[in-house]
N, C-alpha and C positions, 0 to 999 in steps of 0.2 A: 504494500500500500504506500502511496505517495501523498505528501502533504505540501501545503504552501502557506506562506505568511498571509494573514488577512491585510487588506489594504488600509485598515484603520489603526495600524500598529506602527509606532516609531521605535527605533532601536538605537542605542548608544552603547559603546564599550569604553570602560574606564579601568585600567590596571587589572586586566584579566577577569573582570567581572562585567556583566552586561545589565542593562536596564531596559525594560520594555514598557512602553506607555500605550495603553489602549485609549486611543483618541476619542472613542465613542463614550467610554465610561469615565475617563479621567484617572483610572487606576494604574499605578506603577507596579511592575513586577521585577524583582531583583533576581538575576541569574548568577549562580556560582561559576567557578571556572569551567566545569564540565558542561553546564547549561549554555554558557557563552560559546564554548567550542561547538556545541550541537546546533545552536540557532542558525548559523549560516548554511548548515548542511540540510536544513529543512527547506526544500525547494522542489519544484516539479520534476527534477531529474533524479534525485536520490530517493530510493525506497528505504524502508526500515532496516533491511539487511545491510544496505550500503552504510547507513549511519552507524549501526552496531559495529561493523568492521572498522570504520574510521576511528571510533572511540576506543576500540580494543588496540588499534595500532598506536594511539596516542597515550593511553593511560594503562597502567598495570592493574587490570581487573579481569575477572573471569567472564566468559561469554554469558553464562547464566545470570550473573549479576548485572551485566550491561543490558541484556535484553529486558530484565525486570525493571531496572531503573529507567530505561528509555520508554518503555511502555507507560510507566507512571507519569513521566515527564510529558509525553505526548497527550495523555488523557487530561492532564491539568491544563496544558495549553489549549486543547480543544474546548474544555469546559469554560475557560476564561475568554473564549472567542479571539484568541491570538493567532491561531492557525486554523486551516480548514482542509478537508480532503481535496486533493487535486484531481 
């Protein structure tokens, strides 16, 4: 499955951490280092498997943990209307 950023989201990166602003609601969301790494990978070209592989290449973590964490992260972004299915 592929996802893309919603048009109503602004993104800034500061010192390995990211901040997302939902322009429709005015709510800010802070991303840790891993979330900041993942955010640009969420586009119409990368599917979840691609993102899992990129995270595993960058960080020392098991495939099982990466898959679980990315699933939770994607679900949160979807529920906050920061991303949508492509």
